[in-house]
Structure formats: C-alpha cells, structure tokens
C-alpha positions in Angstrom: 1.4 -0.4 -31.6 1.9 -0.1 -28.0 -1.9 0.9 -27.6 -3.1 -2.2 -29.1 -4.9 -4.3 -26.1 -3.6 -1.9 -23.6 -6.8 -1.2 -22.2 -7.5 -4.6 -22.1 -5.3 -6.2 -19.2 -8.5 -7.3 -17.3 -10.0 -9.7 -20.5 -8.0 -12.9 -19.5 -9.5 -12.3 -16.1 -12.8 -11.9 -17.2 -12.6 -14.9 -19.4 -11.4 -17.3 -16.6 -13.8 -15.6 -14.1 -16.9 -16.3 -16.8 -15.9 -20.0 -16.4 -16.0 -19.6 -12.6 -19.2 -18.4 -12.5 -21.1 -20.8 -14.8 -22.8 -23.5 -12.6 -22.3 -27.0 -13.0 -25.6 -28.5 -14.3 -24.9 -31.9 -14.4 -23.5 -34.5 -11.9 -20.6 -36.9 -12.2 -21.2 -39.1 -15.2 -20.5 -42.9 -15.4 -18.0 -44.5 -18.4 -21.4 -45.7 -20.0 -22.6 -41.8 -20.8 -25.9 -43.3 -20.2 -28.6 -40.6 -20.4 -30.8 -40.0 -17.3 -33.5 -37.3 -16.8 -36.7 -37.0 -14.6 -39.6 -38.2 -16.4 -41.8 -35.7 -17.8 -45.6 -37.0 -17.8 -48.8 -35.8 -18.5 -51.6 -36.5 -15.8 -53.4 -38.5 -18.4 -50.7 -40.8 -18.9 -51.1 -41.9 -15.1 -53.7 -44.2 -14.0 -54.3 -41.6 -10.8 -53.3 -38.1 -11.7 -52.7 -37.9 -7.8 -49.6 -40.2 -8.3 -47.7 -37.7 -10.5 -45.8 -36.6 -7.3 -44.9 -40.2 -6.8 -43.5 -40.8 -10.2 -39.9 -42.0 -10.3 -37.0 -41.2 -12.5 -37.0 -42.8 -15.9 -33.5 -43.6 -17.4 -33.6 -43.1 -21.1 -31.5 -44.5 -23.6 -30.0 -42.7 -26.0 -31.5 -41.8 -29.6 -28.7 -43.5 -31.4 -26.3 -46.4 -30.5 -22.9 -44.7 -30.1 -20.3 -45.8 -32.7 -16.6 -45.4 -32.9 -13.9 -46.0 -35.8 -13.4 -49.6 -34.6 -17.2 -50.2 -35.3 -17.0 -48.9 -39.0 -13.6 -49.6 -40.1 -12.3 -53.1 -41.5 -8.9 -53.6 -40.8 -8.0 -54.2 -44.2 -9.2 -51.0 -45.5 -7.6 -48.8 -42.6 -4.2 -46.8 -42.5 -4.5 -47.0 -38.8 -4.3 -50.3 -36.7 -6.9 -49.5 -33.8 -6.9 -52.5 -30.9 -9.6 -52.0 -28.5 -9.2 -54.1 -25.5 -11.0 -54.2 -22.1 -10.1 -50.9 -19.9 -7.4 -50.4 -22.6 -6.9 -48.8 -25.7 -4.2 -48.6 -28.1 -3.7 -46.9 -31.1 -0.7 -46.3 -33.8 -1.5 -44.0 -36.8 0.5 -42.3 -39.3 1.7 -38.5 -39.3 1.7 -36.4 -42.6 1.4 -32.9 -42.0 3.0 -29.6 -42.1 3.8 -26.5 -40.4 6.3 -23.5 -40.6 8.8 -24.4 -37.5 9.3 -28.0 -39.1 8.1 -27.8 -43.1 6.4 -31.4 -44.2 6.6 -33.8 -41.8 5.7 -37.4 -41.8 6.2 -40.1 -38.7 4.4 -42.3 -36.4 2.3 -41.6 -33.4 0.9 -44.0 -30.8 -1.5 -43.7 -27.5 -1.6 -46.1 -25.2 -4.9 -45.7 -22.7 -5.6 -47.7 -19.7 -7.2 -48.0 -16.3 -7.4 -50.6 -13.2 -9.7 -53.1 -13.1 -11.9 -51.0 -10.2 -14.7 -48.8 -11.1 -13.0 -45.4 -9.6 -9.7 -46.1 -11.1 -8.4 -43.2 -13.6 -7.6 -43.4 -16.7 -4.0 -43.3 -17.8 -2.1 -42.3 -20.9 1.2 -43.0 -22.5 2.1 -41.1 -25.7 5.1 -41.6 -28.3 5.8 -40.2 -31.4 8.8 -40.1 -33.8 8.8 -37.8 -36.8 11.3 -36.6 -39.6 10.7 -33.4 -41.7 12.0 -31.9 -44.6 13.9 -29.6 -42.9 15.8 -32.7 -41.6 14.4 -32.6 -38.2 14.1 -35.7 -36.1 11.3 -35.0 -33.4 11.4 -37.9 -30.7 8.7 -37.4 -28.0 7.4 -39.5 -24.9 4.7 -38.3 -22.8 3.0 -39.9 -19.6 0.1 -39.2 -17.5 -0.1 -42.6 -15.4 -2.0 -43.2 -12.1 -1.0 -46.3 -10.0 -2.0 -48.1 -6.7 -5.5 -47.1 -7.1 -5.2 -43.7 -8.0 -2.9 -42.7 -4.8 0.4 -42.3 -7.4 0.8 -40.0 -10.3 3.4 -39.6 -12.7 3.5 -37.3 -15.4 6.5 -36.7 -17.5 8.0 -34.9 -20.6 10.9 -36.6 -22.3 12.3 -35.3 -25.8 15.3 -35.7 -28.2 15.2 -33.3 -31.2 17.6 -32.7 -33.7 15.7 -29.2 -34.6 15.5 -26.3 -36.3 13.6 -23.2 -35.3 13.6 -19.3 -36.3 13.6 -17.0 -33.2 11.5 -13.8 -33.1 12.4 -11.8 -30.2 11.1 -11.2 -26.9 7.5 -9.8 -25.6 4.0 -10.2 -27.3 4.4 -7.0 -28.8 6.4 -8.4 -31.9 3.1 -8.8 -33.8 1.5 -5.6 -35.1 -2.2 -4.9 -35.4 -4.0 -4.7 -38.7 -0.7 -4.2 -40.9 -1.0 -5.4 -44.2 2.5 -5.1 -45.5 4.1 -6.9 -42.4 5.7 -10.0 -43.0 6.2 -12.5 -40.2 9.7 -13.8 -42.0 11.2 -10.4 -41.9 11.7 -10.8 -37.8 12.5 -14.0 -38.1 16.3 -15.5 -37.0 16.8 -19.0 -37.9 18.6 -21.2 -35.7 19.6 -25.2 -35.6 20.2 -27.0 -32.3 19.9 -30.3 -30.9 17.7 -30.7 -27.7 17.0 -33.1 -24.9 14.6 -32.9 -22.1 14.0 -35.3 -19.4 11.0 -33.8 -17.2 9.4 -36.4 -14.8 7.3 -35.5 -11.6 5.9 -38.3 -9.3 3.1 -37.2 -6.8 1.1 -38.8 -4.0 -2.3 -38.4 -2.9 -2.6 -36.6 0.7 -6.4 -36.2 0.6 -9.1 -37.1 -2.4 -8.3 -35.8 -5.6 -5.2 -33.9 -3.8 -1.6 -34.8 -5.1 2.0 -33.5 -3.5 5.1 -34.6 -5.0 8.9 -33.7 -6.6 10.1 -33.6 -9.9 13.4 -34.2 -11.7 14.0 -31.5 -15.0 17.0 -31.8 -17.3 17.2 -29.6 -20.7 20.2 -29.7 -22.3 20.8 -27.6 -25.9 24.2 -28.3 -27.8 25.3 -27.8 -31.3 23.7 -24.6 -31.4 24.0 -22.5 -34.5 22.5 -18.8 -34.4 22.8 -18.6 -38.8 22.3 -15.0 -39.0 25.1 -14.0 -36.2 28.1 -12.2 -37.5 29.9 -10.6 -35.1 32.6 -9.6 -37.3 30.2 -7.7 -39.3 28.1 -6.3 -36.6 25.4 -8.4 -37.3 23.9 -9.4 -34.3 20.5 -11.9 -33.1 18.0 -11.7 -30.2 19.8 -15.0 -29.0 23.1 -13.7 -29.2 22.3 -10.3 -27.5 20.5 -12.0 -24.5 23.0 -14.5 -23.9 25.8 -12.2 -23.8 23.8 -9.9 -21.6 23.1 -12.5 -19.0 26.4 -14.6 -19.2 25.6 -17.6 -21.1 27.6 -19.3 -24.0 25.8 -19.5 -27.4 26.7 -22.8 -28.8 25.7 -24.9 -25.5 23.8 -24.7 -22.4 21.8 -26.8 -19.8 19.3 -26.3 -17.3 18.9 -28.9 -14.5 17.0 -28.9 -11.3 14.2 -30.4 -8.9 10.8 -29.2 -8.2 8.1 -29.1 -5.7 4.8 -30.4 -7.4 1.1 -29.7 -6.0 -2.0 -31.0 -8.1 -5.8 -31.2 -8.0 -7.8 -33.1 -10.1 -11.7 -34.0 -10.2 -12.2 -34.4 -13.3 -14.8 -37.7 -14.7 -12.0 -38.7 -17.2 -8.5 -37.8 -17.5 -8.7 -38.4 -21.7 -12.0 -36.3 -22.0 -13.3 -34.5 -19.6 -17.0 -33.3 -19.6 -16.9 -31.8 -16.2 -14.4 -31.2 -13.3 -11.4 -29.6 -12.2 -7.6 -29.9 -13.0 -5.0 -27.2 -11.5 -1.4 -27.9 -10.9 1.5 -26.0 -9.4 5.0 -26.8 -9.8 7.9 -24.8 -8.6 11.3 -25.6 -9.9 14.7 -24.7 -8.8 17.7 -24.7 -11.0 21.3 -25.0 -8.7 24.3 -23.4 -10.0 25.9 -26.4 -10.4 28.6 -27.1 -13.6 29.6 -25.3 -16.3 27.3 -22.5 -18.4 24.4 -22.5 -16.0 23.3 -20.3 -13.6 20.8 -20.2 -10.7 16.9 -19.6 -11.6 13.7 -20.5 -10.3 11.0 -21.5 -12.5 6.9 -21.3 -11.6 4.6 -22.9 -13.7 0.6 -23.0 -13.1 -2.3 -24.4 -14.8 -5.6 -24.7 -14.6 -8.5 -26.2 -16.6 -12.4 -26.4 -15.9 -15.1 -28.1 -17.6 -18.6 -27.4 -17.6 -21.5 -29.5 -18.8 -24.2 -27.3 -20.7 -26.9 -29.7 -21.1 -28.6 -32.5 -18.6 -29.2 -34.9 -21.7 -26.4 -34.7 -24.0 -22.9 -34.7 -21.8 -21.5 -33.8 -25.3 -22.1 -30.1 -24.8 -19.0 -29.1 -22.6 -17.7 -25.6 -22.2 -13.8 -25.9 -21.3 -11.7 -23.3 -19.8 -7.6 -23.9 -20.2 -5.0 -21.4 -18.7 -1.4 -22.0 -17.7 1.3 -19.3 -17.0 5.2 -19.8 -16.8 7.5 -17.4 -14.7 11.2 -17.1 -14.2 11.0 -15.6 -10.5 14.3 -15.4 -9.7 17.6 -15.4 -11.5 18.1 -15.9 -15.6 17.7 -18.8 -18.1 19.2 -19.1 -21.4 17.6 -17.9 -24.7 16.1 -21.4 -25.7 14.9 -22.0 -22.0 12.3 -19.1 -21.7 9.1 -19.6 -21.8 7.5 -20.0 -25.5 4.3 -20.7 -27.0 3.7 -24.4 -28.1 6.4 -25.8 -25.6 3.8 -27.0 -22.8 4.1 -30.6 -22.1 1.9 -32.0 -25.1 2.6 -29.0 -27.3 -1.0 -28.0 -27.6 -0.9 -24.1 -26.4 -0.9 -21.1 -28.6 -2.8 -23.0 -31.2 -2.5 -20.4 -34.6 1.2 -19.8 -33.9 4.1 -21.4 -34.6 5.8 -22.9 -31.8 8.5 -20.5 -30.2 6.9 -17.6 -32.1 6.2 -15.6 -28.6 8.5 -15.9 -26.0 9.5 -14.0 -23.1 11.0 -13.8 -19.6 7.0 -14.5 -18.6 4.4 -16.1 -20.4 0.5 -16.6 -20.1 -1.8 -18.0 -22.2 -5.6 -18.9 -22.1 -8.2 -20.9 -24.1 -11.9 -21.4 -24.0 -13.5 -24.5 -26.1 -17.0 -25.6 -26.9 -17.4 -28.9 -27.5 -20.7 -30.1 -29.3 -21.7 -33.1 -31.0 -22.4 -33.4 -34.8 -23.9 -36.9 -35.6 -26.2 -38.7 -33.3 -23.9 -41.7 -33.0 -21.4 -39.3 -31.3 -18.8 -40.8 -34.4 -18.4 -37.2 -35.3 -18.4 -33.9 -33.2 -17.2 -30.4 -33.2 -15.3 -27.4 -31.4 -14.8 -24.0 -31.6 -12.4 -22.3 -29.8 -10.5 -18.9 -28.7 -7.3 -17.7 -27.3 -4.7 -15.5 -26.5 -0.9 -15.6 -25.5 0.7 -13.0 -23.5 4.7 -12.2 -23.0 6.8 -10.4 -21.2 10.2 -8.6 -22.3 11.9 -7.2 -19.1 14.9 -5.2 -21.0 12.2 -2.9 -22.9 9.9 -3.0 -19.8 7.3 -5.1 -21.7 4.9 -6.5 -19.0 2.5 -9.5 -19.3 -0.8 -8.0 -20.5 0.5 -4.9 -22.1 -0.1 -6.9 -25.7 -2.2 -9.5 -26.2 -2.0 -11.9 -29.3 -5.4 -13.6 -29.9 -6.3 -16.9 -31.8 -9.6 -18.5 -33.1 -10.4 -21.7 -34.7 -12.4 -24.9 -35.1 -11.9 -28.5 -35.6 -13.7 -31.7 -36.0 -13.3 -35.0 -33.6 -13.5 -38.4 -34.9 -14.4 -41.0 -31.8 -11.7 -43.5 -31.7 -12.9 -45.4 -28.1 -16.0 -45.7 -26.6 -14.9 -46.5 -23.1 -12.2 -43.8 -23.0 -13.8 -41.4 -25.3 -10.3 -40.8 -27.1 -11.0 -38.8 -30.4 -8.9 -38.1 -33.3 -8.4 -34.5 -33.6 -8.3 -32.2 -36.6 -8.0 -28.2 -36.0 -7.5 -25.3 -37.9 -6.4 -21.9 -36.3 -5.7 -18.6 -37.2 -3.3 -16.0 -34.9 -2.3 -12.6 -36.0 0.1 -13.0 -39.2 0.1 -16.8 -38.3 -1.9 -20.2 -38.7 -1.7 -23.4 -38.1 -3.1 -27.2 -39.1 -3.2 -29.7 -36.3 -3.6 -33.5 -36.3 -3.6 -35.2 -32.6 -5.0 -38.1 -30.8 -6.8 -37.0 -27.7 -8.2 -33.3 -26.6 -6.2 -30.3 -26.6 -6.8 -30.0 -22.9 
C-alpha cells in the first residue's frame, strides 16, 4: 500500500505551479459585469479605410439579460425567503440533506452579504446555520468575514456549538487503500460522541494596499467525550485513547486555548465570488500551558487562493486554485484538535470525504476548480473540480505527501443575487471509498 502515490510527492506543487504560470487574461472587472472588447472592424465598415487605426474601443452588452432567482420567483411559490437590497443581500433557506457524519439533517441557514456605499468598498458576509440530525446532533454555526472602516479593518470568525457524534479512523492519509474492492470504511471506524464549543476570531488592520496584519483569540473546548468502542478492562483500545494517553491528555474532556498573529493579503475583485485575484493568509497560534488538561502547543495555518479569468468576453469562465495546510509545529494537541479534513472555517475542504475521515499531526489540502456558464442569462452555471488530501502520522513515521487521497466532482450553481454574485451550490464529489453531496450558499472558496 505504501507504494501508492509514493512517487508523486511533487504533484500538489505542480498543480499550484500551473496556476502561478497561467497569465492573467483580464483586468479588474466592475460590479456590473459589463462585457468589453476592442472593436473588430472590416475596412469596408469605415468611411475611410485609413481610419481603422483610429477606431475606438466599443463596449458590447451581454447577449442576454442577467437573471437571478428573485427575477423568476414569486414570493408565495418559493421555499426560500430572498430579500435583495441595495448593496445588501439576505437569504434564508431550509437545509435538508444527508451525509455519513450526520445522517439525515434538516434546519435553516442564512447569509447576509453587504458592503459600504463607496464603489471600492469590499463585500462582507455573515453566515449562520442551525441544524438537527437523525443522530441526535445539534449543530450551530456562525461565520463572519467582515470589512469595516473603508476596508481598513478585517474581521474573520468561526463560532460553533455542537452536540456531536463522529467516527474516528486513525491518523495519516494511508488509511484508505487504493483499488481494494473488499475494503469497507466502516471496518476502521470508531464512533465517538462529544460536545464541542469553538470561538475563533481574528482582527486585522490594513498596513498597505490589500495587506493586513492582526491578532486573534482561539478557544476550543471538548467535553462529555464518549469513546464508544473503548473497553480498557478487556483490552479494547482506540485511536483516540492511545494517542491521548501517550501524550498526557485525559480522554473525557480537554481544552485548547490560545492567541495568534495573523497576516493576510487579498486582491480579489469580489470576496463572495471571485473572478480574478489573490488571497493568502498566514496564522500562527500559540496555546500556552495554562489550566487543567492543557499542553503547550504551536499551530501554523497557511492558505492560498488564486483565480484566473479564462475569457476576455465572458468573465464566468474562471479557473480557481485553493490550497491550505495546518501544522502542529511545537508541542502536542489532543486527538480531536489535530488537523482533520472538513474542519476549515467554512467546512468546505476535502469534498468527497466524510468530515474528520483524514486526520494527522499535519495536513495539506489542495483543489483546482473550473467554473463556467451554462445558460446565457447566467442563472445557471457549472463547475468541475479535482482535489487531494494528505496527512501525516508522527508515531508511524508517515510524512506529508507519502500518501495522497484524491477526489473529483462536479456541481451546479444557481444565481441568487446579481450584485454580489451569490450562488446557491449543489456539488457531488467522489473520493476513495467515500463520497458526498453538498448544498451551500456561496462558493466553495
């Protein structure tokens, strides 16, 4: 099994390098998404053929009028409450779905998108959701990415309260074997129940154009932990128990609290749905050894996104690149706080794999996505994407990129708001021995 992708350590780097080498083929676009091009004129279309050199650029209107859901739906006929406002957009929609980590779930999700009155003010968003599942889980999320004071201050937060249950599968990305038909992922699953409170909030200040520096507060609490298969009296041990015992943590409750330094750069044309530009973020967190059942640790988080427009005339053709990594650089953290797939701020990473399936001392995720229009009026668009996840296990000497777990998928987008370019997403992804269906408001990255 260890030979799987053993010779492909450079693959993630090549994927990202391809994105860096692709030229930017379009300039910054306005919020109206007008289509501009230089006039293409034949000599017989001019009064004087010599005037060809003097021809001025001509602005062409889109072939079709852009349509969004509010243009088509009547309020009484819609399950969604959509309220488009000037420089603001609010949506409240029901959530119905199913995935292995939660079972059947239902609830509500809301997104509020807004910006200041100035043309160069950036879009901000606040997301909130509350869901209940057939596994008796309660999931409450509040996320914020907000620009204030004419883009001079940027706030980013991830607040959660979970009454949760989730299986553990061990550490390292070698846990899923390639091309093994008799493999059943449930055979390595170890169910666990716990309550989780998360408060992560950073505040950053612009020190030069698009460049921000700031600090953050990070609180993680895991309580009422029940490691269901654990039976020490009969010699039945679990991944979580073995790891926590080896590193000096209790198995029923632990906390990870700290502060961080945050550095961020953002040149995207639209923070909700970018057509071009860069975004990268570096966060270094220090968790002091203060209190009971805690340990000193340092955690580094790095993220990059890059968007390349592929057409000068239709800006809905976009190639996007996304990569992030989380690394325990010093000390140790308890088992559930180790880097794991699907636990990023927006829970969008690792599509195709159950949340928490791939976990390790360090983790890297990468994804490339092509977005394209389907209907002329831009109401419906599509995407195809590929990604990979790799994780390490220090105890077994499994390093990053020793094993890669790939995934691929496709999706549909339905335009909810023209000004902010907010879409409703339906994605389907397939990984190795795992798959998932995802419904969201706003792009994956």
